[in-house]
C-alpha positions as a Markdown table, in Angstrom:
| # | Residue | x | y | z |
|---|---|---|---|---|
| 1 | Unk | -97.6 | 54.2 | -174.7 |
| 2 | Unk | -96.3 | 52.5 | -171.5 |
| 3 | Unk | -93.2 | 51.5 | -173.0 |
| 4 | Unk | -93.0 | 55.1 | -174.4 |
| 5 | Unk | -92.8 | 56.9 | -171.0 |
| 6 | Unk | -90.5 | 54.1 | -169.6 |
| 7 | Unk | -88.4 | 54.5 | -172.3 |
| 8 | Unk | -88.1 | 58.5 | -171.9 |
| 9 | Unk | -87.8 | 58.2 | -168.3 |
| 10 | Unk | -84.5 | 56.1 | -169.0 |
| 11 | Unk | -83.3 | 58.5 | -171.4 |
| 12 | Unk | -83.5 | 61.2 | -168.8 |
| 13 | Unk | -82.0 | 59.5 | -165.8 |
| 14 | Unk | -79.2 | 58.6 | -168.2 |
| 15 | Unk | -78.7 | 62.4 | -169.3 |
| 16 | Unk | -78.9 | 63.4 | -165.6 |
| 17 | Unk | -76.3 | 60.9 | -164.7 |
| 18 | Unk | -74.0 | 62.2 | -167.7 |
| 19 | Unk | -74.2 | 65.8 | -166.4 |
| 20 | Unk | -73.6 | 65.0 | -162.7 |
| 21 | Unk | -70.6 | 63.1 | -163.9 |
| 22 | Unk | -69.6 | 65.8 | -166.3 |
| 23 | Unk | -70.2 | 68.3 | -163.3 |
| 24 | Unk | -68.3 | 66.5 | -161.2 |
| 25 | Unk | -65.2 | 66.3 | -163.8 |
| 26 | Unk | -65.1 | 69.6 | -164.0 |
| 27 | Unk | -65.2 | 70.6 | -160.5 |
| 28 | Unk | -62.5 | 68.2 | -160.1 |
| 29 | Unk | -60.2 | 69.6 | -162.4 |
| 30 | Unk | -60.8 | 73.2 | -160.6 |
| 31 | Unk | -59.8 | 71.6 | -157.5 |
| 32 | Unk | -56.6 | 69.9 | -159.0 |
| 33 | Unk | -58.0 | 66.3 | -159.1 |
| 34 | Unk | -57.9 | 64.2 | -162.4 |
| 35 | Unk | -57.5 | 60.0 | -162.9 |
| 36 | Unk | -61.1 | 59.4 | -162.0 |
| 37 | Unk | -61.6 | 55.7 | -160.4 |
| 38 | Unk | -65.1 | 54.1 | -159.6 |
| 39 | Unk | -66.5 | 53.9 | -155.8 |
| 40 | Unk | -69.8 | 52.6 | -155.6 |
| 41 | Unk | -70.8 | 53.1 | -159.1 |
| 42 | Unk | -69.8 | 56.6 | -159.1 |
| 43 | Unk | -66.8 | 58.1 | -160.2 |
| 44 | Unk | -64.2 | 59.4 | -157.3 |
| 45 | Unk | -61.6 | 61.6 | -158.2 |
| 46 | Unk | -58.1 | 60.8 | -157.7 |
| 47 | Unk | -55.6 | 63.4 | -156.5 |
| 48 | Unk | -53.1 | 64.5 | -159.0 |
| 49 | Unk | -49.5 | 64.1 | -158.4 |
| 50 | Unk | -48.5 | 67.8 | -159.4 |
| 51 | Unk | -45.3 | 67.6 | -158.5 |
| 52 | Unk | -44.4 | 65.3 | -161.6 |
| 53 | Unk | -46.9 | 66.9 | -163.9 |
| 54 | Unk | -45.6 | 70.6 | -163.9 |
| 55 | Unk | -45.4 | 71.8 | -167.6 |
| 56 | Unk | -42.0 | 73.7 | -168.6 |
| 57 | Unk | -44.4 | 76.7 | -169.5 |
| 58 | Unk | -45.2 | 76.9 | -165.7 |
| 59 | Unk | -41.7 | 76.4 | -164.7 |
| 60 | Unk | -40.0 | 79.2 | -162.9 |
| 61 | Unk | -37.5 | 81.5 | -165.3 |
| 62 | Unk | -34.7 | 83.8 | -164.6 |
| 63 | Unk | -35.8 | 87.3 | -164.6 |
| 64 | Unk | -33.7 | 90.0 | -166.6 |
| 65 | Unk | -33.6 | 93.9 | -167.1 |
| 66 | Unk | -32.0 | 97.0 | -166.4 |
| 67 | Unk | -30.9 | 97.6 | -162.8 |
| 68 | Unk | -29.4 | 100.4 | -160.8 |
| 69 | Unk | -26.7 | 102.5 | -163.2 |
| 70 | Unk | -28.1 | 101.4 | -166.0 |
| 71 | Unk | -26.5 | 97.8 | -165.8 |
| 72 | Unk | -28.4 | 95.0 | -166.8 |
| 73 | Unk | -29.5 | 92.1 | -164.4 |
| 74 | Unk | -30.5 | 88.6 | -164.2 |
| 75 | Unk | -32.3 | 87.6 | -161.7 |
| 76 | Unk | -32.8 | 84.3 | -159.9 |
| 77 | Unk | -35.8 | 82.1 | -160.9 |
| 78 | Unk | -38.8 | 82.9 | -158.7 |
| 79 | Unk | -41.4 | 80.3 | -158.0 |
| 80 | Unk | -44.1 | 80.4 | -160.6 |
| 81 | Unk | -47.1 | 83.3 | -159.7 |
| 82 | Unk | -47.4 | 82.3 | -156.4 |
| 83 | Unk | -47.9 | 84.7 | -153.3 |
| 84 | Unk | -44.8 | 86.4 | -153.9 |
| 85 | Unk | -45.0 | 89.5 | -151.7 |
| 86 | Unk | -46.6 | 90.1 | -148.5 |
| 87 | Unk | -47.8 | 94.0 | -147.7 |
| 88 | Unk | -47.4 | 95.1 | -143.8 |
| 89 | Unk | -49.7 | 97.8 | -142.5 |
| 90 | Unk | -49.3 | 99.2 | -139.5 |
| 91 | Unk | -49.8 | 102.1 | -136.8 |
| 92 | Unk | -47.7 | 102.8 | -134.1 |
| 93 | Unk | -48.8 | 105.5 | -131.4 |
| 94 | Unk | -47.5 | 108.7 | -131.9 |
| 95 | Unk | -45.6 | 109.3 | -128.3 |
| 96 | Unk | -43.4 | 108.2 | -127.7 |
| 97 | Unk | -41.6 | 108.9 | -131.4 |
| 98 | Unk | -38.5 | 106.4 | -130.6 |
| 99 | Unk | -41.0 | 103.3 | -130.7 |
| 100 | Unk | -42.3 | 104.6 | -134.2 |
| 101 | Unk | -38.5 | 105.5 | -135.6 |
| 102 | Unk | -37.2 | 102.2 | -133.9 |
| 103 | Unk | -39.8 | 100.0 | -135.8 |
| 104 | Unk | -39.1 | 102.0 | -139.1 |
| 105 | Unk | -35.3 | 100.8 | -138.6 |
| 106 | Unk | -36.1 | 97.5 | -138.3 |
| 107 | Unk | -38.1 | 97.1 | -141.0 |
| 108 | Unk | -35.8 | 98.9 | -143.2 |
| 109 | Unk | -32.9 | 96.4 | -141.9 |
| 110 | Unk | -34.6 | 93.3 | -143.0 |
| 111 | Unk | -35.1 | 94.7 | -146.4 |
| 112 | Unk | -39.1 | 96.3 | -146.5 |
| 113 | Unk | -39.7 | 98.5 | -149.5 |
| 114 | Unk | -42.1 | 101.2 | -148.1 |
| 115 | Unk | -44.8 | 102.3 | -150.5 |
| 116 | Unk | -46.1 | 104.9 | -148.3 |
| 117 | Unk | -46.0 | 105.9 | -144.5 |
| 118 | Unk | -46.5 | 102.8 | -142.4 |
| 119 | Unk | -46.9 | 100.9 | -145.3 |
| 120 | Unk | -44.2 | 98.5 | -146.3 |
| 121 | Unk | -43.9 | 95.3 | -148.7 |
| 122 | Unk | -41.7 | 92.2 | -148.4 |
| 123 | Unk | -41.3 | 89.1 | -150.4 |
| 124 | Unk | -43.3 | 86.2 | -148.9 |
| 125 | Unk | -40.4 | 83.6 | -147.8 |
| 126 | Unk | -39.8 | 81.7 | -144.6 |
| 127 | Unk | -36.6 | 84.5 | -143.8 |
| 128 | Unk | -39.0 | 87.1 | -144.2 |
| 129 | Unk | -41.5 | 85.5 | -141.5 |
| 130 | Unk | -39.3 | 84.7 | -139.1 |
| 131 | Unk | -37.6 | 88.4 | -139.2 |
| 132 | Unk | -40.9 | 89.9 | -139.3 |
| 133 | Unk | -42.2 | 88.1 | -135.9 |
| 134 | Unk | -40.3 | 90.0 | -133.0 |
| 135 | Unk | -40.6 | 93.3 | -134.8 |
| 136 | Unk | -44.6 | 92.6 | -134.8 |
| 137 | Unk | -44.4 | 91.8 | -131.3 |
| 138 | Unk | -42.9 | 94.6 | -130.3 |
| 139 | Unk | -45.5 | 96.5 | -132.2 |
| 140 | Unk | -48.2 | 95.0 | -130.2 |
| 141 | Unk | -46.1 | 95.6 | -127.0 |
| 142 | Unk | -45.8 | 99.1 | -127.5 |
| 143 | Unk | -49.8 | 99.6 | -128.0 |
| 144 | Unk | -49.5 | 99.7 | -132.1 |
| 145 | Unk | -51.3 | 97.5 | -134.4 |
| 146 | Unk | -50.7 | 95.8 | -137.7 |
| 147 | Unk | -52.3 | 94.1 | -140.7 |
| 148 | Unk | -50.2 | 91.4 | -142.5 |
| 149 | Unk | -52.0 | 91.1 | -146.3 |
| 150 | Unk | -50.8 | 88.8 | -148.7 |
| 151 | Unk | -50.5 | 90.1 | -152.5 |
| 152 | Unk | -51.7 | 87.9 | -155.0 |
| 153 | Unk | -52.2 | 87.7 | -158.8 |
| 154 | Unk | -50.4 | 91.0 | -159.2 |
| 155 | Unk | -50.3 | 91.7 | -162.9 |
| 156 | Unk | -46.8 | 92.0 | -164.7 |
| 157 | Unk | -46.3 | 95.7 | -164.6 |
| 158 | Unk | -47.1 | 95.8 | -161.0 |
| 159 | Unk | -44.8 | 93.1 | -160.1 |
| 160 | Unk | -41.7 | 94.2 | -162.0 |
| 161 | Unk | -41.9 | 97.8 | -160.2 |
| 162 | Unk | -42.0 | 96.0 | -156.9 |
| 163 | Unk | -38.8 | 93.8 | -158.1 |
| 164 | Unk | -37.1 | 97.0 | -159.5 |
| 165 | Unk | -37.5 | 99.0 | -156.0 |
| 166 | Unk | -35.6 | 96.1 | -154.3 |
| 167 | Unk | -32.9 | 95.8 | -157.1 |
| 168 | Unk | -32.3 | 99.7 | -156.4 |
| 169 | Unk | -32.3 | 99.5 | -152.9 |
| 170 | Unk | -30.1 | 96.6 | -152.8 |
| 171 | Unk | -27.7 | 97.9 | -155.5 |
| 172 | Unk | -27.3 | 101.0 | -153.4 |
| 173 | Unk | -26.4 | 98.9 | -150.2 |
| 174 | Unk | -23.8 | 97.2 | -152.4 |
| 175 | Unk | -22.5 | 100.6 | -153.8 |
| 176 | Unk | -22.4 | 101.5 | -150.5 |
| 177 | Unk | -20.1 | 98.8 | -149.4 |
| 178 | Unk | -17.7 | 99.2 | -152.7 |
| 179 | Unk | -17.1 | 102.9 | -151.4 |
| 180 | Unk | -16.3 | 101.8 | -148.0 |
| 181 | Unk | -14.0 | 99.3 | -149.3 |
| 182 | Unk | -12.2 | 101.5 | -151.6 |
| 183 | Unk | -12.1 | 104.6 | -150.0 |
| 184 | Unk | -11.9 | 103.8 | -146.3 |
| 185 | Unk | -10.4 | 100.3 | -145.9 |
| 186 | Unk | -8.2 | 100.6 | -149.0 |
| 187 | Unk | -6.5 | 104.0 | -148.0 |
| 188 | Unk | -6.3 | 103.0 | -144.3 |
| 189 | Unk | -4.0 | 100.0 | -145.3 |
| 190 | Unk | -2.2 | 102.1 | -147.8 |
| 191 | Unk | -1.7 | 104.7 | -145.3 |
| 192 | Unk | -0.2 | 102.2 | -142.4 |
| 193 | Unk | 1.9 | 101.0 | -145.3 |
| 194 | Unk | 3.3 | 104.1 | -146.2 |
| 195 | Unk | 4.1 | 104.8 | -142.4 |
| 196 | Unk | 5.6 | 101.3 | -142.2 |
| 197 | Unk | 3.5 | 101.1 | -139.2 |
| 198 | Unk | 3.4 | 97.4 | -139.1 |
| 199 | Unk | 2.0 | 96.4 | -135.4 |
| 200 | Unk | 0.1 | 93.9 | -134.2 |
| 201 | Unk | -2.1 | 96.4 | -132.7 |
| 202 | Unk | -2.8 | 98.0 | -135.8 |
| 203 | Unk | -3.4 | 94.7 | -137.8 |
| 204 | Unk | -5.7 | 93.6 | -135.1 |
| 205 | Unk | -7.5 | 97.2 | -135.8 |
| 206 | Unk | -7.5 | 96.3 | -139.7 |
| 207 | Unk | -9.0 | 93.0 | -139.1 |
| 208 | Unk | -11.4 | 94.4 | -137.0 |
| 209 | Unk | -12.6 | 97.2 | -140.0 |
| 210 | Unk | -12.5 | 93.9 | -142.3 |
| 211 | Unk | -14.8 | 91.7 | -140.1 |
| 212 | Unk | -17.1 | 94.5 | -139.8 |
| 213 | Unk | -17.1 | 94.5 | -143.8 |
| 214 | Unk | -18.0 | 91.0 | -144.2 |
| 215 | Unk | -21.1 | 91.3 | -141.9 |
| 216 | Unk | -22.2 | 94.3 | -143.8 |
| 217 | Unk | -22.0 | 92.5 | -146.7 |
| 218 | Unk | -23.7 | 89.3 | -145.7 |
| 219 | Unk | -26.4 | 91.0 | -144.3 |
| 220 | Unk | -27.0 | 92.9 | -147.5 |
| 221 | Unk | -26.8 | 89.6 | -149.6 |
| 222 | Unk | -29.0 | 87.9 | -147.5 |
| 223 | Unk | -31.3 | 90.8 | -148.4 |
| 224 | Unk | -30.5 | 90.2 | -152.4 |
| 225 | Unk | -33.6 | 88.3 | -153.5 |
| 226 | Unk | -33.7 | 89.2 | -156.7 |
| 227 | Unk | -30.0 | 89.7 | -158.3 |
| 228 | Unk | -28.5 | 93.1 | -157.9 |
| 229 | Unk | -26.4 | 94.0 | -160.7 |
| 230 | Unk | -23.4 | 94.8 | -158.7 |
| 231 | Unk | -23.2 | 92.2 | -155.9 |
| 232 | Unk | -20.1 | 90.5 | -158.0 |
| 233 | Unk | -18.5 | 94.1 | -158.0 |
| 234 | Unk | -19.0 | 94.3 | -154.1 |
| 235 | Unk | -17.8 | 90.5 | -153.5 |
| 236 | Unk | -14.7 | 91.2 | -155.3 |
| 237 | Unk | -13.9 | 94.3 | -153.8 |
| 238 | Unk | -14.6 | 92.3 | -150.3 |
| 239 | Unk | -12.1 | 89.7 | -151.6 |
| 240 | Unk | -9.3 | 92.4 | -152.5 |
| 241 | Unk | -9.9 | 93.8 | -149.3 |
| 242 | Unk | -9.0 | 90.4 | -147.4 |
| 243 | Unk | -5.9 | 90.2 | -149.6 |
| 244 | Unk | -4.4 | 93.5 | -148.8 |
| 245 | Unk | -5.4 | 92.6 | -144.9 |
| 246 | Unk | -3.3 | 89.3 | -145.2 |
| 247 | Unk | -0.6 | 91.0 | -146.9 |
| 248 | Unk | -0.5 | 93.4 | -144.1 |
| 249 | Unk | -0.4 | 91.0 | -141.6 |
| 250 | Unk | 2.5 | 89.2 | -143.2 |
| 251 | Unk | 4.6 | 92.3 | -143.0 |
| 252 | Unk | 3.6 | 92.5 | -139.3 |
| 253 | Unk | 4.8 | 89.0 | -138.7 |
| 254 | Unk | 7.8 | 89.6 | -140.5 |
| 255 | Unk | 8.9 | 92.6 | -138.8 |
| 256 | Unk | 7.6 | 91.5 | -135.2 |
| 257 | Unk | 9.1 | 88.2 | -135.3 |
| 258 | Unk | 12.6 | 89.4 | -136.9 |
| 259 | Unk | 12.7 | 92.5 | -134.1 |
| 260 | Unk | 12.5 | 89.8 | -131.1 |
| 261 | Unk | 8.8 | 89.9 | -131.2 |
| 262 | Unk | 8.5 | 93.4 | -128.8 |
| 263 | Unk | 5.1 | 94.4 | -128.3 |
| 264 | Unk | 4.4 | 98.1 | -128.9 |
| 265 | Unk | 4.2 | 100.0 | -125.6 |
| 266 | Unk | 2.1 | 102.8 | -124.8 |
| 267 | Unk | 5.1 | 105.7 | -125.4 |
| 268 | Unk | 5.3 | 104.2 | -129.4 |
| 269 | Unk | 1.5 | 104.6 | -129.7 |
| 270 | Unk | 0.5 | 106.8 | -132.7 |
| 271 | Unk | -2.5 | 109.3 | -132.8 |
| 272 | Unk | -5.3 | 107.9 | -135.1 |
| 273 | Unk | -5.6 | 110.2 | -137.8 |
| 274 | Unk | -9.0 | 111.0 | -138.9 |
| 275 | Unk | -10.8 | 108.7 | -141.3 |
| 276 | Unk | -12.2 | 109.6 | -144.3 |
| 277 | Unk | -15.0 | 106.9 | -143.3 |
| 278 | Unk | -15.3 | 104.6 | -140.6 |
| 279 | Unk | -16.9 | 101.3 | -141.5 |
| 280 | Unk | -19.2 | 101.2 | -138.5 |
| 281 | Unk | -20.3 | 104.6 | -138.7 |
| 282 | Unk | -20.8 | 104.5 | -142.7 |
| 283 | Unk | -23.2 | 101.3 | -142.0 |
| 284 | Unk | -26.4 | 102.6 | -142.9 |
| 285 | Unk | -29.2 | 102.7 | -140.4 |
| 286 | Unk | -31.1 | 100.2 | -141.8 |
| 287 | Unk | -28.5 | 97.7 | -141.8 |
| 288 | Unk | -26.5 | 98.1 | -138.8 |
| 289 | Unk | -26.4 | 95.7 | -136.0 |
């Protein structure tokens, strides 16, 4: 009977150890460990080198769909299912109103999407966090308060809705750049060419307008996180404007050099005609410098 009792105890101990090892194995799987190695008679987990063991199914993939104006888009691949977005919930004092408006403009400038009043969302990336820092400090200094909340485990439908809102917003900004290039810049160069107003002063003014367009495009492009459909069209218009500028400058240099390089005097200056759009004035408040 003593032998039976001893055998039963040994069996129970063996089963208990097996269950304990099984529990440790399961816990290690949850915590991202594998490849157990012996330490002091027990199995200790060795951390998995995740970077070398990512399956193809978990790799980031490019997204495609229908963007603004019914055009198809293919966005750059995003990182696989992490904390893609961050929500900012804030409250500013009712007075002065200038403080609330300034915060709204700054948040729109860095690319926020407003879900409702004082609640906006951003992609969770280092650039956005850097842009947000001075705005949040300004909120606190002005007597406001805020909560910065990560969005985790969004389902595909909600994620798609957010991405589409960012795409629409960026696409609208690109469209404004295209219209500015086509209506303002092109017509201005054509008008001055028709008037044969090939002066250094005019060339400098047109170059200034072109540089504003370039700055505008770069700001919008920096916030194009998901690949808006008309980015290439806007980029093409900026390149076209640069060609027009260079052609105009070439004619200015040819005329001025051929005419002895005489600089225009104040008596020769013309009155500026009213422009259809001014590059500076047509910059939306959300992205002006």
